[in-house]
ZAKOLLO-346908 format. One record per atom (N, C-alpha, C): z, y, x negated. Coordinates in pm, whole numbers, plus 50000, padded with zeros to 5 digits. Atoms other than C-alpha are relative to their C-alpha. Layout:
N
ZYX
...
***
This chain:
445
499534986150003
507014627248083
499085008850086
500774991749907
505914652648345
499385011849926
500704989150065
503264677148225
500325013250069
499714987149938
504044714248282
498815005150080
501064994349917
502094732348552
499255010749923
500744989250065
499254754348425
500395013550060
499624986749954
500044791248446
498805008650032
501064990549969
498044821748547
499355004749870
500764995750118
495384835048310
500025015249989
499964985550023
495704869648154
498575005149974
501394996150009
492194882548226
499745014450045
500164986449951
492824918148350
500475010049896
499664989750096
493034950548152
500515012750069
499464987649944
494254986348200
499105006350105
500944994849900
491094996848386
500184992650133
499755007949879
491654968348632
501315004450065
498704996149946
495304978648670
499915013450073
500164986949936
494325014648750
499324998850136
500735001549874
491825004249018
500794991750101
499165007749907
494274978849163
501075009050061
499054990349947
496875006649195
499345008450109
500714991749903
494335028749371
499614991950124
500415008449889
493104999749583
501134996450094
498855002949915
496614992749709
500455011950082
499574987949931
497035028849824
498935005150096
501074993449923
493675041649947
499444990550104
500555007649890
492835027450287
499325009450099
500664991749898
491385040750610
500875011850042
499094989649953
494455062650666
499615014149958
500334986650048
493145091650457
498925006550086
501024994449911
490295095850707
500595004250135
499374997049872
492765099150997
501305007949984
498674994350016
496225108950865
500055015249986
499924985550008
495345145350784
500205006950134
499814993949867
495165152851157
501414997350052
498645003249957
498475135051225
501005009249930
499124991250076
500175154950950
499895014450048
500214986349954
498635187551071
500655002450135
499394998449868
499835181551427
501515001449991
498554999350017
503395177751299
500425012249919
499634989050089
503475203651020
499545013650052
500484988649921
501375229251219
499395011349918
500534988550074
500765255650951
499364995449869
500695003350125
498525256150645
500984997749886
499025001350106
501495261150415
500764986950010
499235012349981
503485232250564
499144987649976
500915011550018
500465208750568
499774997549852
500265001550144
499625215350204
501264995649926
498745003450066
503295213450101
500374985450024
499685014049968
503725179650277
499214990449911
500835008850084
500815163850089
500365001249853
499604998250141
501905178849757
501334993249972
498705006350020
505535167949799
499884984850008
500225014549991
504385133349910
499404994449873
500595004450126
502255130949599
501014999749887
498964999750103
505205140749381
500934988050014
499125011549976
507425114249543
499314987149959
500745012050036
504705088049503
499844998749849
500135000450146
504215097649139
501314996049935
498695004450050
507955094249078
500144984950019
499965014449975
507715059949241
499174992249901
500835006750099
504875050849006
500704999549865
499235000050125
507015061248709
501154990050006
498925009749984
509905040448847
499484985949978
500555013550015
507715009648874
499444997849859
500465001250138
506185016848533
501154996549907
498825002950083
509665016948379
500544986050029
499585013549966
510614985348568
499094989749932
500945009150065
507464968748434
500244999349850
499714999750143
508394979448081
501254991849969
498745007150024
511874964648118
499924985250036
500055013849954
510934932748301
498574996850045
501405002149965
507194924648286
499724985850048
500165013749951
507374892948493
500354999250148
499755002649858
506954887948867
499915012050090
500124988349915
506414923448989
501315003550067
498804995949929
508854936949245
500914988250029
499195012049979
510004901649321
500874997349876
499255002450123
511024897448956
501045010749974
499034989350021
512704931548939
501244997850086
498885002049907
514864923849244
500824987749961
499305012450039
515704888849121
500935002749882
499224998050121
516924900748782
501005011450012
499094988749986
518584933048895
501154997050095
498985002449898
520524919249192
500414985350005
499675014049974
520524882849298
498724993450049
501225006749951
517784856949366
499815000850150
500164999249855
518514859549739
499345013150041
500664987349970
517404896149734
498504998849976
501415002250029
514124886349570
499354990950104
500525009049897
513674857749817
499805007650131
500134992149877
514294882050105
498745008749997
501234992050014
511514904149968
498764991450025
501155008849982
509074875149946
499874995150143
499995004849862
510084862550290
499435010650095
500504989349913
509474896250458
498575003949964
501394997450038
506274901250256
499064990450071
500845010049936
504884868850397
499945001750151
499944999449854
506034874050755
499775014050057
500074986449946
505914912150783
499095009049918
500634988650066
504844936850517
498624997149944
501305002550060
502024921750311
499024993950100
500885006249900
500594899250582
499675009750112
500254990149895
501014926950839
499035010849956
500944990250052
499244952250618
498594994549995
501315006350001
496374927850570
499434998950140
500465001649862
496184921250943
499555013550058
500374986749949
496134958551026
498675004549941
501274996350063
493334964450774
498854991950056
501055008649945
491364934850907
499595004450140
500284995549864
491664947251266
499205012949997
500724987350010
490534982251166
498574997749953
501345003350047
487564967950974
499164994550115
500725005749887
486594947651280
499625010250106
500284989549901
486804978351506
498745007849965
501164992350043
484184996351300
498754991549986
501165008750019
481954966151238
499474994550132
500435006549876
481874950751587
498965008050078
500994992749920
479984979551761
498605000549940
501314998650064
477134979551506
499384986549966
500565013350025
476574941751492
499484994250131
500585005749877
474434921851740
500964990550070
499155008949923
476024901952017
501295006850043
498734994749950
479444906352171
501154993049927
498975006250082
481624894351885
501205009449992
498814991649996
485194906851900
500365005449863
499554993950125
486754929351639
500944990849924
499095009250069
489414903151566
499254989049928
500795010350069
486724877651482
499525005249865
500494994550125
485214900751219
501155002249900
498864998150088
488654908951082
500454986949937
499605013150051
489584872251050
498954994649903
501075004450090
486184864750893
500125006749864
499844992750127
486834891550630
501134994049918
498895006350072
490194875650541
499574986849938
500465013150049
488564841250506
499075001649881
500984998250108
485684853850290
500665005149872
499344994450118
487864874750058
500974990049937
499115010350053
490404846550023
499204989549922
500855009850069
487564822749927
499555005449865
500434994150127
486324846949659
501144999849899
498864999750091
489814850349512
500394986149950
499715013750044
490134812549494
499204996249876
500805002750119
487454813549222
500605006049873
499324994750117
489824832448993
500285014850011
499574986149993
491504865748933
498905009549954
501064991350047
488474879448747
499005002850111
500924998049888
486164873949047
500635008750109
499324992149898
488744887449289
500155014449959
499844986450049
489374917849072
498675007449998
501314993550002
485654924949033
499625005150139
500294995649862
485244926349412
500885011750038
499074989249970
488354947749449
499595012849929
500394988350077
487194971349174
498755006650057
501254994649945
483704975049320
500255007450132
499714993649872
485054982949666
500815012849980
499234988050028
487545007949519
499105011249948
500924989950052
484815026049327
499105005550110
500864995649890
482615027249638
500765009250096
499274991349907
485345041549863
500475012749931
499704987850074
486395065749590
498815009450002
501204991849994
482795077749579
499805005950140
500134995149863
482785080849960
500965011650025
499044989249981
485925102349953
499575012449923
500504988650077
484515124349676
498825006550072
501134994649925
481305128049881
500475008150119
499464992449886
483355138950184
500565013449954
499454987550054
485175164749971
498885009749963
501134991550038
481865177949834
499325005750124
500624995349875
480365180050184
500845011150063
499124990149939
483395198950313
500115012849920
499834988350087
483595222250013
498755008649989
501224992650032
479935231949976
498955000450111
501075000649899
477905222750286
500465003250141
499494996949866
480175227850589
500445014650005
499534986149988
480835263250719
501515000850000
498554998250007
484345276050649
500555004950133
499304995549879
486805281250933
500545014049977
499514986250010
487705317651001
501075002250105
498864998349910
491115325251149
499745010550106
500194988949906
489975357651314
499234995750123
500825004349887
487495339251533
500744990750095
499265009649918
490185316151673
501345005350050
498724994249958
493115339851737
499825007350131
500004992749873
493825351952090
501265008450007
498864990949991
496145380152184
501214993550065
498885006349930
498235357052403
500704989549916
499425010850080
498845331352133
500915005649892
499104995350105
501935337851919
499644993749867
500285005450133
501465333451546
501084989949962
498995010050039
503145301651421
500755004649876
499234996750118
505915305451171
499404992849879
500685005850114
504725298250817
500534986449957
499435012650045
507075269150762
501024995250104
499125005449897
508685247751034
500644987449943
499315010750072
511345225250881
499954986750074
499965012549925
511595199551162
498634993249998
501355005750002
507835194751182
499614995149863
500305004050137
507565193250806
500654986749968
499295012550026
510185165650787
499304988350070
500705010649927
508365145651056
498664996749936
501315002050061
505025150550878
500094991849872
499875007450125
506415135050560
499894984950020
500075014549975
506505100450725
498564995049985
501385004750021
502705096250765
499475003149860
500434996950136
502225113250428
500474989249903
499465010250091
504515088750245
499394986450028
500665012649971
502945059650428
498594999849940
501334999350059
499505071650311
500044997449850
499855002050145
500785070949951
500594986349966
499395013050023
502375036449993
498964990149948
500875010950044
500905006149815
499834998649850
500185000850145
501025013849443
500744988249939
499195011050054
503594986049398
499234986949992
500725012849999
500974958949462
499454996349863
500545003050133
499594962349109
500974991749917
498995007550077
502874948548971
499974985150033
500055014149965
502224915749153
499144992049903
500915007350089
499464907048904
500365002049853
499644997850140
501434915048588
499884987349917
500175012650070
501234878148499
498574997349959
501415001750035
497444881948473
499455012149926
500394988450080
497394914948282
500214997249852
499785000550144
496884916147908
500975011149962
499014990350046
499854933947746
500585008050119
499564993149878
501524942048082
501005011249976
499034989350026
504284963147926
499315013249968
500754987950029
501584987747822
498985003250109
501104997549908
498684983448064
500475003250142
499554997449863
500674982748390
500575014150016
499554986149987
502565015648330
498855010149996
501154991050005
499285032548233
499244999650132
500725001449873
497585018748543
500735006550115
499214994249892
500425029448772
499925015350000
499984985450007
500565065548651
498605005850017
501374994849988
496815071148608
499454997650141
500485002949865
496045054048938
500565009550104
499404991049901
498505075349133
499535014349982
500524986550022
497295107548970
498615001550063
501334999549939
493745099349082
500084999750153
499825000449854
494925090549434
500455013650053
499504986849957
496825123549461
498855010049999
501144990950006
493685142249352
499064997850118
500865002949885
491595124649620
500615005050130
499334996249875
494165130749894
500085015150015
499934985449991
494655167449810
498635005950022
501364995249975
490885171849802
499624998950145
500315001749857
490495157650153
500785010050085
499184990549925
493365179050280
499455014249986
500524986550024
491905210450121
498735002750080
501244997649926
488445206050276
500254999450150
499665000149858
490015197250611
500515013450046
499494986749966
491895230250611
498895010549988
501094990350016
488815248950485
499034999750117
501035001449897
486455235350751
500565001350141
499465000649864
488745230451052
501175009550023
498794992249984
491805252250985
501154991250043
498835008049964
495335240551059
499954995750146
500035003349857
494875241851438
498894990050030
501115009249977
491475224751433
500284986349942
499655012850062
492745197751199
501004992550087
499015006349912
495665191151435
499394995550132
500575002749868
493435190651743
499114987750004
500915011450002
491045163251631
500724987349957
499475012950046
491795126351590
499074993749898
500985005150096
488745121551366
499615011149902
500294988750087
488995148251095
498844997749905
501105002750093
486645131250851
498655001050070
501244999149923
483985128151121
499645014550026
500274985949970
484335165051212
499505007349876
500434993650124
483995175950849
498564996049969
501345004850031
480925154050794
498985004950102
500934995449896
479345164151128
499615014549978
500304986050022
479615201051048
499195002249872
500754998750126
478125194950704
498584994650012
501335006449999
475225171350778
499584995350139
500425003149864
475065168151158
500334985850042
499725013049940
474795135251344
500084988749898
499925010250105
474325115551021
501444998349951
498615000550045
477945123850947
500794988850063
499285010849934
479175098651203
499764986649933
500335012550069
477345070151032
500674999549863
499384999350132
478615081650693
501494996850008
498565002249989
482245082350808
500314985650042
499785014049960
481985048450983
499864990749881
500195008250119
480645033550661
501175001749902
498904997350092
483365050450455
501284993250045
498795006449948
486155037850682
499914984949985
500175014550015
484715002650680
500224995749856
499805003050141
484565002950300
501475000849961
498604998050036
488125015950278
500884988850051
499175010849945
489624989950508
499694986849933
500365012450068
487664961750346
500544999949858
499474999150136
488674974050001
501494998149994
498555001949995
492344976250096
500344985350026
499785014149971
492154941250242
499754991549877
500315007350123
490534928649922
501155001249900
498884997950091
493384943849721
501194991250037
498855008049955
496024926349932
499784985149980
500305014150022
494254892749913
500134996549852
499905002150143
494134896649534
501454999649954
498674998250059
497744907349476
501124992250070
498845005449926
500024893749751
500344985449971
499635014050023
499744856149685
500854997849876
499215001650121
501344861749344
501505000650026
498584999849964
504664868949517
500484985950029
499585013349957
504834834249672
499854990049886
500145008150121
503554818449350
501275001249914
498784997950081
506524834249165
501214993550066
498895006549929
508934822249434
499984985049978
500115014550017
507624786849404
500344996049856
499685003050140
507884787749023
501515000649975
498544999050012
511544797949065
500734989050077
499385010549922
512154768449298
500595004550131
499474995149872
512934790049602
498954999450111
501035001849897
509744780849790
499334986649973
500655012950015
507554750249837
499304999049864
500535001450136
506564737049494
498475000049998
501475000449996
502944732349605
499405013949991
500524986350003
502584770349633
499845004849855
500144996450141
502924772049252
498814993249934
501145007050059
499844750649202
498895009949963
501094991750050
497114767248995
498804991049973
501215008050023
493534754348990
499764998849849
500105001750145
492964739548643
498825007649937
501164992850056
489564756948600
500065015050028
500014985649965
489854790048788
501315006849966
498644994950027
493594794048711
500485009250113
499594992249883
493974808849060
501064992350078
498985006849917
497074801349276
499454997250139
500805002049879
494904786249548
500874997150123
499155003049883
497724773049771
500655012950050
499414987349960
499414807349769
498975008950068
501074992149938
496074823749853
499734995350142
500225005649865
495534800250148
501175003550092
498814996849921
499114805850266
499975014650046
500044985949965
498744843850254
498915002850103
501094998049905
495394842850433
500344994850139
499635005949870
496734820050707
501015008850074
498994991449937
499754842650770
499365012850054
500664987849954
497544873650793
499134997450122
500865003549885
495154856151033
500844998550126
499135001849883
498004846251265
500455013550054
499544986949955
499334882051275
498855008150059
501164992749949
495834896651324
499604995150139
500385005649871
495154873151614
501035002950108
498914998549903
498524879851778
500405014450025
499384986949988
499554915751711
499045011350032
500744987549980
498434951051797
500135008349872
500034992150123
497544975551521
501265008549985
498854991050009
500325000651601
501294992349979
498805008350013
502934973351636
500144994549859
499995005350135
501964958251303
500485010549901
499624989450092
502314991651125
501495003250010
498564997449984
505794996951271
500834989849923
499305010250076
506864963951117
499925002949849
500284999250143
505304971750779
500755011449933
499524988050067
506525007050705
501464998749956
498565000550032
510295001850722
500304989849891
499725010450099
510244969450521
499575004349861
500454995450131
508214984750240
501015009449936
499154989750057
510565013950197
501444995449978
498705006150033
513744992950212
499984995249855
500075005550135
512584975849894
499615010449897
500204988850092
511345008349741
501355005849957
498674994750032
514925021249763
500734990649904
499355009750088
516234989249605
499385000049860
500674999450130
513624992149328
500515011849919
499484988350071
514855027149242
501394997549944
498645003050046
518465015349220
499984989549888
500085010650101
517344985349008
499895005449859
500094994250134
516645009048718
501375001049932
498664999050058
520395012948672
500584986449965
499455013350020
520844975248659
499234991649898
500785007550097
518054963248431
500105006749863
499854993950133
518604968548057
498665004749943
501194995350068
516134988347849
499624990149890
500395008950109
514054967747605
500445005649865
499434995250126
515724969847264
498955001849891
501014999650106
512504965747067
498935010550023
501034990149970
510574994747222
500645013750019
499584986349976
510835032347235
499085006350104
500824992949903
509495057647482
500244995050140
499895004149861
508915051847850
501025008450075
499024992949920
511375062248116
499375008050112
500434991949886
511145082248436
500335014549971
499704985850026
510805120048381
501045005350099
498974994449914
513925137248513
501014990050050
499025010149958
515845104748559
501405004349954
499945007649875
518345099548722
499745008450126
500154991649881
517735129548952
498724996750076
501265003049933
514105121749022
500034986150064
499895013549943
514835084849073
500875000250126
499154998649881
517665093849313
499275006350116
500804993549897
515295116549502
499034990150063
500915010349950
512795087749534
500744990250091
499215009349918
515535064749666
500355006350134
499654993149875
516675090649923
498805001650091
501214998749919
513105096750037
499644986750065
500305013249944
512625059250086
500954996750115
499025002349893
515835056850290
499655008450123
500374991249888
514665086350502
498864994250081
501115006249928
511445068050589
500504988550087
499445011149923
513435037550702
500735005350124
499254994249887
515715059150920
499035005650104
500984994549906
512735077251073
499274989050075
500645011449933
511085043851149
500904994350110
499065004849898
514225032651332
500045009350120
499974990349891
514185064751537
498694999650079
501304999049935
510435064751611
499604987050069
500405013049943
509925027351678
501164990249985
498795008250021
513385011551716
499794985150024
500155014249967
512294978951878
499264992549888
500795006950102
509604969551624
500715000149865
499304999350128
511684981551328
501184990449996
498875009449994
514724961451441
499514985649985
500565013550016
512514930451470
499744997249852
500215001550143
511514936251108
501294997349926
498715002150065
515164938451007
500594986350035
499535013449963
515964906451198
499334989549911
500735009250089
513254888550998
500565001049858
499394998150132
514714903750680
501354993049992
498695006349999
518214892350774
499954984850003
500115014749992
517004857050850
499764993649865
500305005550132
515994853150486
501254994849930
498785003650073
519614850750366
500454985750034
499615014049973
520684818950554
498924990049962
501085009250036
517254803650497
500024997149851
499945001950145
517604808950122
501084989849961
498915008850038
520984791650100
499834986050057
500315013249945
519934763450332
498974993049913
501045005550086
516844758650115
500594994549870
499415004450126
518904756349796
500854987450019
499195011949974
521294731449952
499104987950025
500935010949970
518374710550081
499344994849873
500625004050127
516794710649733
501034994949900
498965005050087
520164700949585
500295008949881
499824990950111
520344732249370
501375006750000
498704993449992
523684745149493
499875015150002
500044985549996
524644781549504
499495005849868
500514993750121
522904804849258
500865012049965
499134989050039
524924829849056
499305013350013
500564986649996
524434867049094
499595004049862
500454994550128
522514884748824
500805012349967
499184988550039
524704908748632
499135011549960
***
């Protein structure tokens, strides 16, 4: 008689879930995106409104995923899609995660980490080498178990959180405030207080900056009491992220003003330089390196669980479901995820990678919102739910669709390639089932 495969170990708690949520969202983008948003939104009112609205949408998304976790605490977004729609939808998510979104996000973070590390290390080692080395090292740590991987992720999240708080403190108390009167010329017309077209365009980088909270759901199989701890982690984590992001935006506007924030490509550096001089550059470089490494650590920890779940369902290679008998880590899935990210990092450009990632993420965000109407509420529990549902959930779905449409307009070639990869998942799924002798799978009602 064949012995059952060992499963994952439930070794994480609500504190871990909160930091994993934050770790999946907070990357290097917060040190750069404020200037991109300012260049599009143009006015102080529009800039602040974009970050606030983005935070509200992200918080609604966290509530959506919290409710999904309460209704179906098994498999994260992959499990929600499988049970709400059809296994082929879940397989399509895992397929694009491996080839596009999760591996691409890891590759982009690794490349960014290498860019900041390469100039300050001896020799002429390329940025891609350092990025690939980071993927290998973090994957090796995670192979020792979810507790070790989570400890590294948590430590890096706390360090980058402290770096962001330090930047906010420097900008609020040590840097001189920007004064509008000193920068206004008689020939320059005053900008309108709210420009709708620019505001709409600014929402794209804002929503991308808030993306990533869904990664915490990937480790629900290793959380103690996931129906309780994951919703708490999702909501608390996003509230803390929103506070950090609004703090950075506020000090950017205080120190640089809307025009100055739009004019620079390194807003964090400018804030730190005006507060503490030349030391500010070193501080920001360290903060960005920590943020990219921390985001990469989060992805190495969470993403392999998608392919593990696929393999357990029989829709992927059975070896990917193997768990080390001592560490209880899905080591084959970890190696697979690391290898895919390394290939993309060695082959792709940072901007191209991001174009692939954004649209795919938000396609499945929209599907996750609709899944709430298809998954039954647990009969043995009370409470929960999304505040303002179904209106707020519908708003989240529409915002996700808008990001996909904007990606098609802004980067049609790269976005279409992402959709081609997504579309290829459907025939591959049915060919796989026929090859495994499983036959067609019924739709989930």
